[in-house]
N, C-alpha and C positions, 0 to 999 in steps of 0.2 A: 145098903152096905155091900161093898164089892167083896167077892171071894178072893182068896189068895191067887187063884188061877187068873181071874179077871184083872187083878192088880199087875200080874206079870206081863199081861198084854196091853196095859194102858199105854197111851202115847209117851208119858214121862218115862216109864220103865223101858220101853223099846228104844227111845232116844238115848237114855243113859247106857243101856246095854251096847248099843251100836258104837257110841263114842269110846266106851271102855275097850271094846273089841279091837277097834282101830288102834288105840293106844298100845294095847298089848302086842299086836302084830308089829307095830313100829319099834317096840322095845327089843324085838328079836331080829331086827334088820341087820344085815351084814354090811356094816359101814365101810369096811375095807373094799367090798365089791363096788359100792357106790362111789368111793374115791377113785377106784380104777376107771370107772366110766367117765368121771370128770376128766381124768388124764387122757382118755381116748378122744374125748371131745376137744380138748385143748390141742392134741396132736393133729386132728383133722382140720381144725380151724387154722392152725399155723401153716399147714401144708396146702391150704386152699382147696381141700377136698370138700365133698358134700356129704351131709347126713340125710339119710332117707328114713322116715318114720312111718310105720304101718300098724294098723289095728282094725278090728271089726267092732261094730256096735258102739258101746260106751267107750271102748278103747280107741275107736276111730276119733271120737270127740277129744279124748286125751291127747291123741297124736296131733290133731289140729291146734289145740291149745298150746301144746309144747313147741310146735313149729313157730307159732306167733311169738312166744317168749324168747326162744333161742335166736330167732331172726331179728327181733326188734330190741328187746330189753337188754340183751348182752352188749349192744353197741355202746352202752354207758361205760364199759370197761376201758375204752380207748384202744382195744385190740382190733385186729381185722374183723369185719363182720362174719358171722357164721353163715355158711351156705347150707340151707336146710329146706327140705320140702316134705310134705305129707303125701304118701302114696294113696291115701284114702280120699283126697279132696277133689281130684279131677273127675267129676261125675260122668262126663261124656266118655272119656277114655276108660274109666273104671267099669262103666256099664257095658261098653262095647266089648271089652275083654271078657266080662262075665257072660254076656249073651252069646258071643261068637266062639269063645274058646273054653268057657267054663269058669265058675267062680274061683276055682283053685288057682287060676292064672291071673287074677286081677292085680296082684303085686309083682309077681315075677315077670309078667309081660312088660311092665313099665321099667323094671330094673334092667332088662335086656337092652333097652334103648339108652339108659343113663349111666349105669354103674361102671366105675373105673377103679383100678387098683388103688388102695389107700382110702377109698370112701368108707362110710360106716352105714350099716343098716341097723335100725332099732325096731324090734318087734314088741308090741305091747299086747299081752294076752293073759287073761285070768287063768284059763285052762292050760295054756301052753301046747295045745293040740290042734290048732286051726290048720287045716291042710294048705290054705293059701299062704300062710306065714312060713310053714315048713318048706314049701316050694321056693319062696323068696329067699330063705336062708341057703338053700341048695344052689340057687343061681349066684348068690353073693359069694359063696365059697369058691365057685368056679371062676369068678371075676376077681378074686383076691380082695374082696371087700370084708372088712372086719364086722363081726356081728355081735349085737348086744340085745338082751331081752329083759323086759320087766314082766314078771310072771306072778302067778298066784297058785293056790292049792298046793300040789306037790311039785310044781314046775313043769309037768307034762313032758312031751317029747322034745320040746324046744330047749329045755334045760341042758340036755346032753349034746345039742347041736351047735349052740352059739359059743362065741369066744368068751363072753362075760354075761352073767345073769344075776339079777336081783330077784329073789323069790319072796313074795309076801306069803308066809306060811299060814294056811287057813284051811278050814273045812271045804271040801268040794261044794260048789254052789254058792259060796259066800261072795258073790260078785260085787255087792255094794262095798263091802269091807276092802276088798282087793283094789277096786277102782279108786276109792278114796285114798288109800295108801300110795298107789301109783302116782296120783296127782301130787302128793306131798313130796315124793322122791323126785319127781320132775322139777318141782319148784326149788328143792334143795340144790339139785345139780345146776339149775339155771342161776341161782344166787351165787354159787361158787364161781361161775363164769363171769357174772356181772362184776364181782369184786376182784377178779383176776386182772389187776391194773397193769397196763403196759409200762415198760421201762421208761418210756418217753413221757409218761403222764406225771 
């Protein structure tokens, strides 16, 4: 016979609790902010600018996944293809910057080569406090690049630095919850762009 405490930590209880927590966080989502990001992406697509997406750890995986979806899946819309790249994916350049200039420079060093006015930088971070993302936003601001962030916890420092932020409100340390919710937001934005049919279609 399991005790009440043991039942609370059973796989079934933990799975149910996690799913409920993600649902609760999504119910508090600022849908207006998400819609504004959709419009930012439409504008950069139509102006033939580039979207750069950056993240660390699990958020780097989310960045890679989102680049794939934005670059490939949105072609179904009949609109011009979205120019998009992940700043987490070029391992040789990423590691060279980290080794030679410091990990804080792994994103900003790339942006210095690429970023043009009218482009968009997207930072994905649970804490919102990653120094390399903060430096990337600072470079973006100097280059007149619009900045967007998907954040968690209380939004961290990035919340006050970017032009548009979506914050998954959660307890500090709830990385799994935040990363799951970020993935859903990414898919929702992508779906809006897929269904954004061209006038000629």
